[in-house]
C-alpha positions in Angstrom: -50.9 82.1 -8.8 -50.7 80.2 -12.1 -47.5 78.9 -13.4 -45.8 80.2 -16.5 -45.4 78.0 -19.5 -41.7 77.6 -18.7 -42.4 76.5 -15.1 -45.1 74.1 -16.2 -42.7 72.4 -18.6 -40.0 72.2 -15.9 -42.5 70.6 -13.6 -43.7 68.2 -16.3 -40.2 67.0 -17.1 -39.5 66.6 -13.4 -42.5 64.2 -12.9 -43.0 62.6 -16.3 -39.3 62.3 -16.8 -36.0 62.8 -14.9 -35.8 66.6 -15.3 -34.8 68.6 -18.4 -31.5 67.9 -20.1 -29.2 70.9 -20.6 -29.0 70.1 -24.3 -32.8 70.2 -24.7 -33.4 73.4 -22.8 -34.9 75.1 -25.9 -38.0 72.9 -25.6 -38.8 74.5 -22.2 -39.7 77.8 -23.9 -40.8 76.7 -27.3 -43.2 73.9 -26.5 -46.6 73.8 -24.7 -46.9 71.1 -22.0 -49.0 69.0 -24.4 -46.4 69.2 -27.2 -43.6 68.5 -24.7 -45.5 65.5 -23.4 -45.7 64.1 -26.9 -41.9 64.5 -27.3 -41.2 62.4 -24.3 -44.0 59.9 -24.7 -42.3 57.7 -27.3 -43.9 54.3 -26.7 -41.9 52.0 -29.1 -40.9 48.7 -27.7 -37.6 49.1 -25.9 -34.6 47.0 -26.9 -33.9 44.1 -24.6 -31.3 45.3 -22.1 -28.7 42.5 -22.0 -25.8 42.8 -19.6 -25.3 39.1 -18.9 -21.5 38.4 -19.2 -20.1 35.6 -21.3 -19.0 34.0 -18.0 -22.5 33.9 -16.7 -23.8 32.5 -20.0 -21.1 29.7 -19.9 -21.7 28.8 -16.3 -25.5 28.7 -16.9 -24.9 26.3 -19.8 -22.8 24.1 -17.5 -25.5 24.1 -14.8 -28.2 23.3 -17.4 -26.1 20.3 -18.6 -25.9 19.1 -15.0 -29.7 19.3 -14.5 -31.0 16.5 -12.4 -27.6 15.4 -11.2 -26.6 15.3 -7.5 -25.5 18.5 -6.0 -22.1 17.0 -5.4 -21.7 16.0 -9.1 -18.4 17.1 -10.4 -17.4 18.4 -13.8 -14.2 17.7 -15.7 -12.4 20.3 -13.6 -13.5 18.7 -10.4 -15.8 21.6 -9.3 -19.0 20.5 -7.6 -22.4 21.7 -8.6 -22.5 23.7 -5.4 -19.3 25.5 -6.3 -20.5 26.2 -9.8 -23.7 27.7 -8.5 -21.7 29.9 -6.1 -19.6 31.1 -9.0 -22.8 31.9 -11.0 -24.2 33.9 -8.1 -21.0 35.9 -7.8 -20.8 36.7 -11.5 -24.6 37.3 -11.8 -24.5 39.9 -9.0 -21.7 41.7 -10.9 -23.8 41.6 -14.1 -26.8 43.0 -12.3 -24.7 45.9 -11.2 -23.8 46.5 -14.8 -27.5 46.2 -15.7 -28.3 48.9 -13.1 -25.7 51.3 -14.7 -27.0 50.6 -18.2 -30.6 51.3 -17.1 -29.6 54.5 -15.4 -27.8 55.6 -18.6 -31.0 55.0 -20.5 -32.9 57.2 -18.0 -30.3 59.9 -18.6 -30.1 59.8 -22.4 -33.2 58.2 -23.9 -35.9 60.4 -25.4 -38.6 58.0 -24.1 -38.5 59.7 -20.7 -42.0 58.9 -19.8 -41.6 55.2 -20.4 -38.5 55.0 -18.3 -39.9 57.1 -15.5 -43.1 55.0 -15.3 -41.0 51.8 -15.6 -39.1 53.0 -12.5 -42.5 53.3 -10.7 -43.4 49.7 -11.7 -40.0 48.5 -10.7 -40.9 49.6 -7.1 -44.5 48.4 -7.4 -43.5 44.9 -8.5 -40.6 44.8 -6.1 -38.4 41.7 -6.7 -35.0 40.4 -6.0 -33.3 37.7 -7.9 -29.6 36.8 -8.0 -30.0 35.4 -11.6 -29.1 38.0 -14.2 -31.2 36.3 -16.9 -34.3 36.3 -14.8 -33.7 39.9 -13.6 -33.3 41.1 -17.2 -36.4 39.2 -18.3 -38.5 41.0 -15.6 -37.0 44.4 -16.4 -37.9 43.9 -20.1 -41.5 43.0 -19.1 -41.8 46.1 -17.0 -40.3 48.5 -19.6 -42.2 47.0 -22.5 -45.5 47.3 -20.7 -44.9 50.5 -18.7 -47.4 52.5 -20.7 -49.4 49.6 -22.0 -52.1 47.5 -20.4 -51.8 46.9 -16.6 -53.6 43.6 -16.9 -51.1 42.3 -19.5 -48.2 43.5 -17.3 -49.7 41.9 -14.2 -50.0 38.5 -15.9 -46.5 38.7 -17.5 -44.9 39.7 -14.2 -46.8 37.0 -12.3 -45.5 34.4 -14.7 -41.9 35.6 -14.7 -39.2 33.3 -13.3 -37.9 36.2 -11.0 -41.3 36.8 -9.4 -42.4 33.2 -9.0 -39.0 32.4 -7.4 -39.0 35.5 -5.2 -42.4 34.8 -3.8 -41.8 31.1 -3.4 -44.5 29.8 -5.7 -42.3 26.9 -6.8 -43.0 25.6 -3.3 -46.8 26.0 -3.8 -48.1 22.4 -4.3 -51.4 20.7 -3.8 -51.8 19.2 -0.3 -49.1 21.8 0.9 -50.1 25.2 -0.6 -47.7 28.1 0.0 -49.7 31.4 0.4 -46.9 33.9 -0.1 -47.4 34.4 -3.9 -51.2 34.8 -3.6 -51.0 37.1 -0.7 -48.5 39.5 -2.3 -50.4 39.6 -5.6 -53.5 40.8 -3.7 -51.9 43.0 -1.0 -49.1 44.6 -3.1 -49.9 44.3 -6.8 -53.7 44.7 -7.0 -56.2 45.3 -4.2 -54.2 46.6 -1.3 -54.4 45.4 2.3 -57.9 45.0 3.8 -59.7 44.2 0.6 -59.6 40.4 0.8 -60.1 37.8 3.4 -57.6 35.2 4.7 -59.9 32.6 3.1 -59.5 34.3 -0.2 -55.7 34.0 0.2 -55.9 30.3 1.1 -58.2 29.5 -1.8 -56.2 31.6 -4.3 -53.0 29.9 -3.2 -54.6 26.6 -4.3 -55.4 28.1 -7.7 -51.7 29.1 -8.2 -50.4 25.7 -7.4 -48.3 24.4 -10.3 -47.1 27.8 -11.5 -43.4 27.3 -11.9 -40.6 28.1 -14.3 -37.9 26.2 -16.3 -34.2 26.8 -15.7 -34.1 29.0 -18.8 -36.8 31.2 -17.3 -39.8 30.0 -19.3 -43.1 29.7 -17.5 -44.4 26.2 -17.0 -47.6 24.9 -15.5 -46.8 21.7 -13.6 -50.2 19.9 -13.7 -49.0 17.1 -11.4 -48.8 19.5 -8.5 -51.8 21.7 -9.4 -54.9 21.5 -7.1 -57.7 21.1 -9.6 -60.4 20.9 -6.9 -63.3 23.4 -6.5 -62.4 26.7 -4.8 -64.4 29.6 -3.5 -62.7 33.0 -4.0 -64.4 36.4 -3.6 -67.7 34.6 -3.2 -67.4 32.8 -6.4 -67.0 29.0 -6.6 -65.4 27.0 -9.4 -62.4 25.0 -10.5 -60.3 28.2 -10.7 -56.6 28.4 -11.8 -54.1 31.2 -11.5 -55.3 33.1 -14.6 -58.8 33.0 -13.2 -57.7 34.7 -10.0 -55.8 37.4 -11.9 -58.9 38.1 -14.0 -61.1 38.3 -10.8 -58.6 40.9 -9.4 -58.8 42.9 -12.6 -62.6 42.8 -12.6 -62.6 44.3 -9.1 -62.6 48.1 -9.3 -60.6 48.3 -6.1 -57.6 47.3 -8.2 -58.0 50.4 -10.3 -58.4 52.5 -7.2 -55.3 51.0 -5.6 -53.1 51.4 -8.6 -54.3 55.0 -9.3 -53.6 56.0 -5.7 -50.0 54.7 -5.9 -49.5 56.5 -9.2 -51.0 59.7 -7.8 -48.6 59.6 -4.9 -45.6 58.9 -7.1 -46.3 61.4 -9.9 -48.5 64.1 -8.3 -48.4 64.5 -4.6 -47.7 62.1 -1.8 -48.8 64.3 1.2 -51.8 66.2 -0.1 -53.9 63.5 -1.8 -57.2 64.5 -3.4 -59.5 61.6 -3.0 -62.1 63.1 -5.4 -59.5 63.1 -8.2 -58.4 59.6 -7.3 -61.9 58.4 -7.7 -62.4 60.1 -11.1 -59.1 58.7 -12.3 -59.9 55.3 -11.1 -63.2 55.3 -12.9 -61.5 56.3 -16.1 -58.7 53.8 -15.7 -61.2 51.0 -15.0 -63.4 51.9 -18.0 -60.3 52.0 -20.3 -59.5 48.4 -19.3 -56.4 49.6 -17.5 -54.8 51.7 -20.2 -51.7 53.1 -18.4 -50.7 55.5 -21.2 -54.1 57.1 -21.3 -54.1 57.5 -17.5 -50.7 59.2 -17.5 -51.8 61.5 -20.3 -54.9 62.5 -18.3 -52.8 63.3 -15.3 -50.1 65.3 -17.0 -52.6 67.4 -19.1 -54.9 68.2 -16.2 -54.9 71.8 -15.0 -54.7 70.6 -11.4 -51.4 68.8 -12.0 -49.9 72.3 -12.4 -51.4 73.6 -9.2 -48.5 75.3 -7.2 -49.2 72.9 -4.3 -48.1 70.0 -6.5 -44.9 71.7 -7.7 -41.6 70.9 -5.9 -43.4 68.9 -3.2 -41.9 65.5 -3.7 -38.5 64.3 -2.4 -36.5 62.8 -5.3 -35.5 59.2 -4.8 -31.7 58.5 -4.9 -32.0 57.2 -8.5 -34.1 60.2 -9.6 -31.6 62.6 -8.0 -28.5 61.0 -9.6 -30.2 60.8 -13.0 -31.5 64.4 -12.7 -28.0 65.7 -11.9 -26.5 63.9 -14.9 -29.2 65.4 -17.2 -28.6 68.9 -15.9 -24.8 68.5 -16.0 -23.9 66.5 -19.0 -20.8 64.6 -18.0 -18.5 61.7 -18.7 -17.9 59.4 -15.7 -14.5 57.6 -15.7 -15.9 55.0 -13.4 -19.7 54.7 -13.8 -19.9 52.3 -10.9 -19.6 55.3 -8.6 -23.3 56.0 -9.2 -24.1 52.7 -7.4 -22.0 53.9 -4.4 -24.3 56.9 -4.0 -27.7 55.2 -4.7 -26.7 52.3 -2.3 -25.5 54.7 0.3 -28.7 56.7 0.0 -31.0 53.7 0.3 -32.1 52.8 -3.2 -30.4 50.1 -5.2 -32.0 49.1 -8.4 -33.0 45.4 -8.5 -32.5 45.2 -4.7 -35.6 46.6 -3.0 -35.5 46.5 0.9 -38.4 44.2 1.1 -41.4 42.8 -0.8 -43.2 46.2 -0.5 -40.5 48.0 -2.3 -39.1 51.4 -1.3 -41.5 53.4 0.9 -40.4 56.7 -0.6 -41.4 60.2 0.6 -39.8 61.4 3.8 -38.2 58.0 4.2 -35.6 59.0 1.7 -34.3 61.7 4.1 -32.5 61.4 7.4 -29.7 63.5 8.9 -26.9 61.5 7.2 -28.6 61.0 3.8 -29.4 64.7 3.6 -25.8 65.6 4.1 -24.7 63.2 1.4 -27.3 64.5 -1.0 -26.2 68.1 -0.5 -22.5 67.4 -1.2 -22.9 65.3 -4.3 -22.9 68.2 -6.8 -19.7 69.6 -5.3 -18.0 66.2 -5.1 -18.7 65.9 -8.9 -17.4 69.4 -9.6 -14.3 69.3 -7.3 -13.4 65.6 -7.7 -12.9 65.4 -3.9 -12.2 62.1 -2.2 -15.0 61.0 0.1 -16.2 58.2 2.4 -19.6 56.6 2.3 -21.1 53.8 4.3 -23.7 51.4 3.0 -27.1 51.5 4.5 -28.1 48.3 6.2 -30.7 46.0 4.7 -34.0 46.1 6.6 -35.2 42.6 5.5 -33.3 39.8 7.2 -34.7 37.3 4.8 -33.0 39.0 1.9 -29.7 40.0 3.5 -27.5 37.6 1.6 -26.7 40.0 -1.2 -25.7 42.7 1.3 -23.3 40.3 3.0 -21.6 39.9 -0.3 -21.5 43.6 -0.9 -19.9 44.3 2.5 -17.0 42.2 1.5 -16.2 44.6 -1.4 -17.5 47.8 0.1 -16.4 48.5 3.7 -17.3 51.6 5.6 -13.8 53.0 5.4 -13.6 52.8 1.6 -12.7 56.1 -0.1 -13.9 57.1 -3.5 -13.5 59.8 -6.2 -16.2 60.5 -8.8 -13.8 61.5 -11.6 -16.3 63.3 -13.8 -15.8 65.6 -16.8 -18.6 68.1 -17.0 -19.6 69.7 -20.3 -20.0 73.3 -19.0 -20.2 74.6 -22.6 -23.7 73.0 -23.0 -24.7 74.2 -19.6 -23.7 77.8 -20.4 -25.9 77.7 -23.5 -28.9 77.3 -21.4 -28.4 80.9 -20.1 -26.8 82.5 -23.2 -29.8 84.8 -23.6 -30.1 85.7 -19.9 -28.9 89.1 -18.8 -26.2 89.1 -16.1 -28.4 90.7 -13.5 -31.1 87.9 -14.1 -28.7 84.9 -14.0 -29.3 84.0 -10.4 -33.1 84.0 -10.8 -32.9 81.9 -14.0 -30.5 79.4 -12.5 -32.8 79.1 -9.5 -35.9 78.6 -11.8 -34.3 75.9 -13.9 -33.0 74.0 -10.9 -35.7 74.3 -8.2 -38.6 75.8 -10.2 -39.3 78.3 -7.4 -38.7 82.0 -7.1 -39.5 82.5 -3.4 -36.5 80.9 -1.7 -35.1 84.3 -0.4 -33.0 83.0 2.4 -31.5 80.2 0.3 -30.8 82.5 -2.5 -28.8 84.8 -0.2 -26.7 81.8 0.9 -26.0 80.8 -2.8 -25.2 84.4 -3.6 -22.7 84.6 -0.8 -20.6 81.7 -2.3 -21.0 82.5 -6.0 -17.9 83.3 -8.1 -18.3 86.7 -9.8 -15.0 86.7 -11.6 -16.7 85.9 -15.0 -20.0 85.0 -16.5 -18.9 81.4 -16.9 -17.7 81.2 -13.3 -20.9 82.7 -12.1 -23.0 80.1 -13.9 -20.8 77.2 -12.8 -20.7 78.3 -9.1 -24.4 79.3 -9.1 -25.4 76.0 -10.6 -23.4 73.9 -8.1 -24.6 76.2 -5.3 -28.3 75.7 -6.1 -27.9 71.9 -6.7 -26.4 71.8 -3.2 -29.5 73.1 -1.5 -32.4 71.3 0.3 -34.7 72.8 -2.3 -33.0 70.8 -5.1 -33.9 67.6 -3.3 -37.5 68.3 -4.1 -39.1 67.9 -7.5 
């Protein structure tokens, strides 16, 4: 059975954005999917998101002034360089928390929904942790600016960013003693995927990337004195290759287009029922367009098969998607915006802190018995302002556990929280102002889960709905449907 125009638009906003906003509900009925896609496809260059505190800026200046001095060198206050670095990491981590909140606010409010949703995908694809707020901001800006642009341009910019070079240890990659980590992840995670290169390709590519480094201010620098300028053989080609040559070879390999398209298909279309024929067609188009991301996304979202019922409501929302979706559906003011990080961290997704170099696995990995229960009670916690406890999920990568050790000092398992949110129910009520009372339950269900066949769940919601007034019905029905397993899907 084909979808109605309304259902198509709800599905489109769920995948190409973070769900429809209550204030923009009129677009659902008045626009075609093509017109709606144009509305959310604003591709202007985003403003640089700066959440570096003055304290971080001052400490960074002090460290820069002490460049080249011994670690034990003291400043006028008697603090050692080691102490100053510790203070910088502490403040930088707090600034990164504020950067996370600021980006989530943009996901909620910005009209450029497609750009931010695709940027969230790239944030997981180019998984990276860095305790330096300046390097983290720089990488985020690269991803957001190139989210709908050219994949090759983004790959090269990300590969030369201070955050990624540091994260993948390329500052330790020197001639005579090459470090293979950077070259391996560029091939395995960023371009070709596992199994499409040899160990010899990795070894030779690592030599090509020797000398790629960064200055303390985050600028890329090529250190020629540690670069291996000898002849190398990579993918069957021999020459005096450098890092740029390797990236160009990867882009020339059609497997890169196939790998990227497969990941995009799983993220935006369906991660359990993957149509290899469509993957191949999309990969061919992507490759021929010289990796035009915006054109690829448009092809996906305007294809009839994207709206096949099997692709609707089949993906589990990530913690960030879930929280942002709730905030768009229920416009609200949060007294303490940091509470969002309590939930996303507790549910296993913390922006700028992926669990490992492969990023978040997604899919069914988002759900277990404890996380599902947390997800189901979030809407009611927001509505009722009930005090709750929430434990932090453990970090699954021991090499990157330092940040979590710091977090556990400030967020113990017995901490108690309150959301303290003020919901704008007037705007929510307007969504259903033209709906007859007898059709309210069906319409609430359609807007929130885009399905009309959840008979058993509907009976459960109906059993707890407040019939004392139209407003009470909408409020309790909305919270009721948002507290169902179906709402976890999008």
